[in-house]
All heavy atoms as an XYZ file, in Angstrom:
537
protein
N     139.150    135.153    153.408
C     138.792    135.958    154.558
C     138.047    137.197    154.079
O     138.479    137.888    153.170
C     140.054    136.328    155.324
C     139.805    137.090    156.566
S     141.385    137.278    157.429
C     140.792    137.831    158.958
N     136.956    137.508    154.723
C     136.105    138.624    154.344
C     136.386    139.847    155.217
O     136.551    139.749    156.418
C     134.658    138.208    154.518
C     133.735    138.914    153.598
C     132.368    138.304    153.695
N     131.495    139.403    154.064
C     130.280    139.286    154.480
N     129.758    138.095    154.627
N     129.560    140.317    154.761
N     136.414    141.024    154.590
C     136.631    142.263    155.311
C     135.307    143.017    155.399
O     134.768    143.452    154.397
C     137.697    143.107    154.599
C     138.024    144.367    155.356
O     137.394    144.712    156.337
N     139.041    145.061    154.886
N     134.754    143.174    156.607
C     133.481    143.858    156.802
C     133.660    145.317    157.205
O     132.742    145.941    157.709
C     132.653    143.134    157.864
C     132.160    141.796    157.366
O     131.920    141.668    156.157
O     132.033    140.870    158.185
N     134.829    145.870    157.008
C     135.106    147.247    157.396
C     134.352    148.224    156.489
O     134.386    148.123    155.273
C     136.609    147.508    157.311
O     136.894    148.815    157.707
N     133.660    149.165    157.101
C     132.928    150.183    156.361
C     133.850    151.353    156.079
O     134.585    151.802    156.958
C     131.720    150.676    157.182
O     130.884    149.565    157.457
C     130.937    151.722    156.435
N     133.795    151.853    154.862
C     134.571    153.032    154.486
C     133.629    154.194    154.226
O     132.523    154.010    153.729
C     135.395    152.755    153.230
S     136.722    151.587    153.507
N     134.089    155.386    154.574
C     133.305    156.600    154.395
C     134.072    157.586    153.519
O     135.272    157.791    153.723
C     133.029    157.267    155.748
C     132.283    156.388    156.706
C     132.951    155.559    157.596
C     130.896    156.387    156.722
C     132.263    154.748    158.479
C     130.187    155.577    157.604
C     130.887    154.762    158.476
O     130.190    153.963    159.347
N     133.378    158.169    152.593
C     133.919    159.233    151.761
C     133.597    160.545    152.465
O     132.455    160.766    152.872
C     133.262    159.187    150.379
C     133.751    160.176    149.339
C     135.187    159.854    148.941
C     132.838    160.126    148.122
N     134.604    161.400    152.625
C     134.366    162.652    153.338
C     134.988    163.826    152.585
O     135.833    163.649    151.713
C     134.911    162.591    154.768
C     136.424    162.504    154.859
C     137.195    163.662    154.940
C     137.081    161.290    154.873
C     138.578    163.590    155.022
C     138.454    161.205    154.960
C     139.200    162.369    155.039
O     140.567    162.296    155.111
N     134.539    165.016    152.947
C     135.083    166.238    152.362
C     135.408    167.222    153.468
O     134.697    167.314    154.466
C     134.079    166.864    151.400
N     136.499    167.947    153.270
C     136.834    169.095    154.104
C     136.733    170.289    153.161
O     137.421    170.356    152.151
C     138.251    168.976    154.689
C     138.360    167.728    155.561
C     138.604    170.236    155.478
C     139.774    167.414    156.012
N     135.850    171.216    153.496
C     135.551    172.336    152.597
C     135.950    173.648    153.263
O     135.543    173.930    154.398
C     134.047    172.366    152.246
C     133.636    171.019    151.642
C     133.729    173.526    151.307
C     132.142    170.806    151.574
N     136.737    174.434    152.535
C     137.100    175.766    152.988
C     135.904    176.671    152.712
O     135.523    176.868    151.564
C     138.343    176.248    152.228
C     138.824    177.596    152.693
O     138.048    178.471    153.043
N     140.137    177.769    152.667
N     135.277    177.192    153.764
C     134.066    177.988    153.583
C     134.346    179.354    152.965
O     133.431    180.005    152.473
C     133.328    178.181    154.925
O     134.190    178.839    155.847
C     132.875    176.848    155.491
N     135.604    179.754    152.936
C     135.979    181.052    152.358
C     136.129    180.968    150.842
O     135.538    181.743    150.109
C     137.269    181.543    153.006
C     137.703    182.913    152.587
C     138.945    183.332    153.340
C     139.450    184.666    152.845
N     140.692    185.035    153.529
N     136.938    180.007    150.373
C     137.197    179.922    148.928
C     136.573    178.698    148.257
O     136.735    178.481    147.074
C     138.691    179.976    148.632
C     139.462    178.795    149.207
O     138.846    177.780    149.596
O     140.709    178.883    149.266
N     135.871    177.874    149.041
C     135.144    176.693    148.558
C     136.052    175.569    148.036
O     135.568    174.631    147.415
C     134.112    177.050    147.483
C     133.157    178.157    147.885
C     132.375    177.813    149.128
C     131.367    178.913    149.413
N     131.177    179.171    150.807
N     137.351    175.641    148.281
C     138.235    174.538    147.901
C     137.882    173.330    148.753
O     137.487    173.459    149.916
C     139.698    174.920    148.092
C     140.181    175.924    147.074
C     141.660    176.197    147.244
C     142.137    177.208    146.228
N     143.566    177.521    146.409
N     138.046    172.140    148.146
C     137.653    170.904    148.820
C     138.802    169.901    148.854
O     139.575    169.794    147.910
C     136.478    170.259    148.095
C     135.231    171.105    148.074
C     134.173    170.491    147.171
C     132.975    171.393    147.055
N     133.217    172.551    146.210
N     138.874    169.161    149.932
C     139.749    168.005    150.056
C     138.819    166.818    150.241
O     137.930    166.847    151.097
C     140.670    168.145    151.268
C     141.456    166.892    151.555
C     142.680    166.666    150.938
C     140.973    165.915    152.419
C     143.397    165.504    151.175
C     141.670    164.754    152.668
C     142.882    164.557    152.050
O     143.585    163.398    152.275
N     139.009    165.779    149.456
C     138.186    164.569    149.533
C     139.059    163.428    150.045
O     140.191    163.245    149.594
C     137.604    164.194    148.147
C     136.850    165.368    147.527
C     136.731    162.946    148.248
C     135.633    165.821    148.282
N     138.523    162.659    150.983
C     139.265    161.538    151.531
C     138.352    160.361    151.842
O     137.131    160.463    151.751
N     138.973    159.257    152.221
C     138.263    158.032    152.594
C     138.826    157.558    153.934
O     140.041    157.597    154.156
C     138.456    156.924    151.525
C     137.791    155.629    151.960
C     137.932    157.374    150.184
N     137.928    157.122    154.808
C     138.345    156.636    156.116
C     137.338    155.617    156.632
O     136.215    155.545    156.123
C     138.464    157.808    157.129
O     138.971    157.313    158.361
C     137.125    158.483    157.352
N     137.724    154.875    157.645
C     136.775    153.978    158.293
C     136.252    154.571    159.609
O     135.404    153.985    160.260
C     137.378    152.592    158.526
C     138.588    152.620    159.415
O     139.051    153.681    159.824
N     139.124    151.463    159.716
N     136.760    155.766    159.970
C     136.307    156.435    161.194
C     136.366    157.959    160.973
O     137.387    158.588    161.253
C     137.177    156.025    162.376
C     136.656    156.563    163.689
O     136.049    157.625    163.760
N     136.913    155.823    164.759
N     135.284    158.555    160.479
C     135.298    159.983    160.144
C     135.642    160.905    161.317
O     136.411    161.850    161.142
C     133.877    160.250    159.652
C     133.361    158.929    159.222
C     134.005    157.930    160.116
N     135.110    160.639    162.484
C     135.379    161.505    163.637
C     136.855    161.499    163.995
O     137.474    162.554    164.187
C     134.525    161.066    164.848
O     133.154    161.085    164.473
C     134.757    161.958    166.042
N     137.420    160.321    164.047
C     138.842    160.185    164.370
C     139.707    160.828    163.284
O     140.701    161.498    163.584
C     139.199    158.709    164.534
C     140.630    158.466    164.952
C     140.907    156.989    165.164
O     140.283    156.403    166.073
O     141.721    156.421    164.409
N     139.310    160.649    162.033
C     140.110    161.198    160.928
C     140.122    162.721    160.965
O     141.160    163.340    160.731
C     139.575    160.693    159.573
C     140.446    161.094    158.412
C     141.828    160.448    158.540
N     142.703    160.886    157.476
C     143.876    161.524    157.677
N     144.300    161.774    158.896
N     144.612    161.890    156.660
N     138.985    163.364    161.256
C     138.930    164.821    161.345
C     139.862    165.312    162.460
O     140.593    166.282    162.297
C     137.504    165.290    161.559
C     137.319    166.763    161.694
C     136.560    167.382    162.634
C     137.843    167.824    160.882
N     136.582    168.744    162.458
C     137.379    169.047    161.378
C     138.686    167.855    159.768
C     137.718    170.282    160.830
C     139.026    169.087    159.208
C     138.541    170.284    159.733
N     139.863    164.612    163.586
C     140.767    164.976    164.680
C     142.225    164.829    164.248
O     143.066    165.661    164.599
C     140.479    164.135    165.927
C     139.136    164.428    166.563
C     138.941    165.891    166.921
O     139.868    166.505    167.493
O     137.857    166.436    166.631
N     142.529    163.782    163.487
C     143.899    163.593    162.977
C     144.290    164.733    162.046
O     145.419    165.226    162.100
C     144.009    162.254    162.246
C     143.940    161.054    163.155
C     143.835    159.740    162.389
O     143.709    159.753    161.147
O     143.860    158.685    163.047
N     143.368    165.135    161.167
C     143.656    166.255    160.258
C     143.968    167.525    161.050
O     144.918    168.248    160.733
C     142.476    166.524    159.321
C     142.416    165.627    158.136
N     143.421    165.536    157.198
C     141.444    164.771    157.723
C     143.078    164.683    156.251
N     141.872    164.193    156.548
N     143.181    167.800    162.068
C     143.406    169.005    162.870
C     144.761    168.939    163.575
O     145.491    169.940    163.610
C     142.274    169.198    163.867
C     140.965    169.564    163.179
C     139.877    169.958    164.149
C     139.297    168.812    164.901
N     138.127    169.183    165.725
N     145.117    167.775    164.088
C     146.418    167.618    164.743
C     147.557    167.772    163.737
O     148.552    168.447    164.012
C     146.486    166.243    165.425
C     147.744    166.014    166.211
C     147.731    164.668    166.896
C     149.050    164.418    167.603
N     149.110    163.087    168.199
N     147.396    167.156    162.563
C     148.415    167.256    161.509
C     148.649    168.695    161.083
O     149.745    169.070    160.683
C     148.004    166.438    160.286
C     148.095    164.953    160.462
C     149.424    164.398    160.011
O     150.115    165.027    159.204
O     149.775    163.311    160.493
N     147.606    169.517    161.159
C     147.728    170.903    160.697
C     148.730    171.701    161.525
O     149.205    172.741    161.076
C     146.368    171.597    160.710
O     145.967    171.892    162.027
N     149.075    171.230    162.704
C     150.020    171.936    163.553
C     151.455    171.817    163.062
O     152.276    172.685    163.345
C     149.922    171.412    164.988
C     148.548    171.539    165.647
C     148.561    170.859    167.012
C     148.137    172.996    165.752
N     151.761    170.745    162.305
C     153.159    170.474    161.935
C     153.393    170.251    160.453
O     154.495    170.469    159.964
C     153.644    169.215    162.661
C     153.470    169.253    164.153
C     153.791    167.918    164.795
O     153.888    166.905    164.078
O     153.938    167.895    166.022
N     152.387    169.802    159.742
C     152.555    169.361    158.358
C     152.463    170.554    157.406
O     151.664    171.456    157.616
C     151.476    168.330    158.039
C     151.786    167.510    156.823
O     152.112    168.051    155.788
N     151.657    166.199    156.951
N     153.276    170.552    156.352
C     153.280    171.653    155.394
C     152.590    171.322    154.071
O     152.776    172.030    153.083
C     154.712    172.124    155.139
C     155.258    172.909    156.328
O     154.457    173.551    157.034
O     156.479    172.867    156.556
N     151.783    170.271    154.053
C     150.975    169.997    152.865
C     149.913    171.086    152.751
O     149.493    171.670    153.755
C     150.327    168.611    152.960
C     151.344    167.491    152.858
C     150.679    166.137    152.889
C     151.740    165.053    152.767
N     151.146    163.717    152.856
N     149.471    171.391    151.532
C     148.555    172.532    151.326
C     147.312    172.546    152.216
O     146.942    173.606    152.731
C     148.189    172.412    149.847
C     149.374    171.762    149.221
C     149.869    170.787    150.262
N     146.669    171.408    152.418
C     145.488    171.380    153.278
C     145.836    171.858    154.679
O     145.130    172.674    155.268
C     144.884    169.977    153.347
C     143.787    169.790    154.404
C     142.576    170.659    154.080
C     143.409    168.327    154.522
N     146.928    171.373    155.229
C     147.290    171.679    156.599
C     147.758    173.119    156.758
O     147.478    173.760    157.776
C     148.327    170.683    157.106
C     147.821    169.268    157.029
C     148.503    168.286    156.327
C     146.627    168.911    157.641
C     148.022    166.988    156.253
C     146.127    167.619    157.571
C     146.837    166.666    156.880
O     146.351    165.393    156.804
N     148.437    173.629    155.752
C     148.832    175.043    155.775
C     147.575    175.917    155.789
O     147.470    176.874    156.559
C     149.738    175.388    154.573
C     149.951    176.894    154.475
C     151.068    174.660    154.681
N     146.591    175.563    154.960
C     145.339    176.326    154.919
C     144.605    176.244    156.254
O     144.101    177.260    156.750
C     144.453    175.822    153.785
N     144.540    175.067    156.843
C     143.888    174.920    158.150
C     144.561    175.818    159.189
O     143.893    176.459    159.997
C     143.938    173.460    158.617
C     142.971    172.484    157.954
C     143.344    171.054    158.302
C     141.539    172.769    158.356
N     145.870    175.851    159.143
C     146.645    176.633    160.102
C     146.483    178.138    159.852
O     146.249    178.905    160.772
C     148.120    176.215    159.984
C     148.983    176.568    161.120
C     150.335    175.874    161.096
N     151.043    175.914    159.837
C     151.356    174.836    159.113
N     151.022    173.629    159.512
N     152.017    174.956    157.983
N     146.604    178.546    158.587
C     146.583    179.975    158.263
C     145.183    180.585    158.317
O     145.019    181.721    158.761
C     147.200    180.210    156.887
C     148.695    179.975    156.869
C     149.328    180.172    155.506
O     148.593    180.414    154.509
O     150.563    180.099    155.428
N     144.184    179.850    157.854
C     142.820    180.390    157.800
C     142.059    180.156    159.097
O     141.123    180.883    159.405
C     142.054    179.744    156.640
C     142.811    179.803    155.337
C     142.094    180.589    154.281
O     140.989    181.073    154.544
O     142.655    180.707    153.199
N     142.452    179.114    159.824
C     141.759    178.750    161.060
C     140.811    177.589    160.811
O     140.065    177.583    159.827
N     140.856    176.634    161.689
C     140.041    175.427    161.536
C     138.555    175.763    161.486
O     137.773    175.099    160.807
C     140.377    174.412    162.653
C     141.780    173.852    162.410
C     139.350    173.295    162.732
C     142.335    172.981    163.497
N     138.165    176.834    162.152
C     136.755    177.229    162.167
C     136.247    177.687    160.796
O     135.044    177.818    160.598
C     136.511    178.315    163.203
C     137.306    179.579    162.932
O     138.500    179.482    162.575
O     136.739    180.670    163.087
N     137.161    177.883    159.849
C     136.768    178.279    158.493
C     136.569    177.065    157.579
O     136.341    177.214    156.384
C     137.824    179.197    157.868
C     138.055    180.472    158.633
C     136.856    181.382    158.570
C     137.129    182.743    159.132
N     136.924    182.871    160.556
N     136.653    175.870    158.141
C     136.519    174.635    157.371
C     135.331    173.827    157.880
O     135.014    173.834    159.064
C     137.794    173.800    157.466
C     138.938    174.410    156.702
C     139.671    175.451    157.251
C     139.251    173.985    155.429
C     140.708    176.045    156.557
C     140.281    174.569    154.724
C     141.013    175.603    155.291
N     134.701    173.142    156.949
C     133.538    172.310    157.237
C     133.884    170.875    156.883
O     134.333    170.598    155.771
C     132.355    172.825    156.407
C     131.096    172.042    156.582
C     130.378    172.110    157.770
C     130.607    171.244    155.564
C     129.205    171.401    157.925
C     129.439    170.527    155.713
C     128.747    170.608    156.902
N     133.704    169.968    157.826
C     133.956    168.545    157.609
C     132.616    167.851    157.457
O     131.729    168.006    158.293
C     134.715    167.963    158.807
C     135.047    166.509    158.661
C     136.238    166.107    158.086
C     134.170    165.526    159.108
C     136.547    164.768    157.956
C     134.469    164.186    158.977
C     135.669    163.806    158.399
N     132.467    167.076    156.385
C     131.199    166.372    156.161
C     131.439    164.999    155.557
O     132.375    164.827    154.757
C     130.261    167.193    155.272
O     128.986    166.559    155.202
C     130.797    167.379    153.864
N     130.622    164.045    155.952
C     130.674    162.705    155.380
C     129.754    162.695    154.171
O     128.584    163.092    154.248
C     130.239    161.643    156.404
C     130.177    160.262    155.765
C     131.203    161.639    157.588
N     130.285    162.277    153.017
C     129.530    162.271    151.771
C     128.782    160.962    151.574
O     127.674    160.940    151.036
C     130.449    162.535    150.593
C     131.245    163.847    150.665
C     132.282    163.905    149.563
C     130.303    165.026    150.607
N     129.397    159.854    151.936
C     128.715    158.557    151.837
C     129.470    157.504    152.622
O     130.576    157.677    153.000
C     128.602    158.105    150.388
O     129.864    157.850    149.824
Protein backbone atom coordinates (compact mmCIF):
# COMPACT_ATOMS: atom_id res chain seq x y z
CA UNK A 1 0.00 0.00 0.00
CA UNK A 2 1.35 3.40 -1.00
CA UNK A 3 1.13 6.51 1.17
CA UNK A 4 0.72 9.71 -0.88
CA UNK A 5 0.57 12.01 2.15
CA UNK A 6 2.66 15.16 1.78
CA UNK A 7 4.74 16.26 4.75
CA UNK A 8 5.88 19.81 5.42
CA UNK A 9 8.85 20.97 7.44
CA UNK A 10 8.01 24.11 9.39
CA UNK A 11 9.59 26.51 11.85
CA UNK A 12 8.20 28.64 14.65
CA UNK A 13 10.62 31.50 15.24
CA UNK A 14 10.69 33.81 18.25
CA UNK A 15 11.25 37.22 16.67
CA UNK A 16 12.70 38.58 19.92
CA UNK A 17 15.46 36.06 20.68
CA UNK A 18 15.52 34.16 17.34
CA UNK A 19 15.03 30.76 19.00
CA UNK A 20 13.46 28.23 16.64
CA UNK A 21 11.21 25.21 16.94
CA UNK A 22 11.27 22.87 13.93
CA UNK A 23 8.47 20.42 13.23
CA UNK A 24 6.88 18.24 10.55
CA UNK A 25 3.20 18.06 9.68
CA UNK A 26 0.86 17.18 6.85
CA UNK A 27 -1.26 20.31 7.43
CA UNK A 28 0.74 23.45 8.38
CA UNK A 29 -2.27 25.72 8.94
CA UNK A 30 -3.98 23.26 11.24
CA UNK A 31 -0.74 22.52 13.10
CA UNK A 32 -0.08 26.23 13.83
CA UNK A 33 -3.61 26.51 15.25
CA UNK A 34 -2.94 23.43 17.41
CA UNK A 35 0.29 24.98 18.71
CA UNK A 36 -1.54 28.18 19.65
CA UNK A 37 -4.25 26.20 21.44
CA UNK A 38 -1.67 24.04 23.24
CA UNK A 39 0.06 27.18 24.50
CA UNK A 40 -2.91 27.85 26.78
CA UNK A 41 -2.34 24.72 28.91
CA UNK A 42 0.94 23.01 28.10
CA UNK A 43 4.12 23.73 30.08
CA UNK A 44 6.65 22.64 27.45
CA UNK A 45 9.18 25.41 26.71
CA UNK A 46 7.70 26.40 23.34
CA UNK A 47 4.23 26.82 24.80
CA UNK A 48 5.44 28.71 27.86
CA UNK A 49 7.26 31.12 25.52
CA UNK A 50 4.17 31.54 23.34
CA UNK A 51 2.12 32.31 26.42
CA UNK A 52 4.63 34.61 28.15
CA UNK A 53 5.94 36.53 25.13
CA UNK A 54 2.69 36.59 23.16
CA UNK A 55 1.86 34.71 20.00
CA UNK A 56 2.34 37.90 17.99
CA UNK A 57 6.07 37.69 18.79
CA UNK A 58 6.38 34.41 16.86
CA UNK A 59 6.61 33.76 13.14
CA UNK A 60 5.34 30.51 11.62
CA UNK A 61 6.80 29.51 8.27
CA UNK A 62 6.84 26.43 6.07
CA UNK A 63 10.42 25.52 5.13
CA UNK A 64 9.70 22.78 2.59
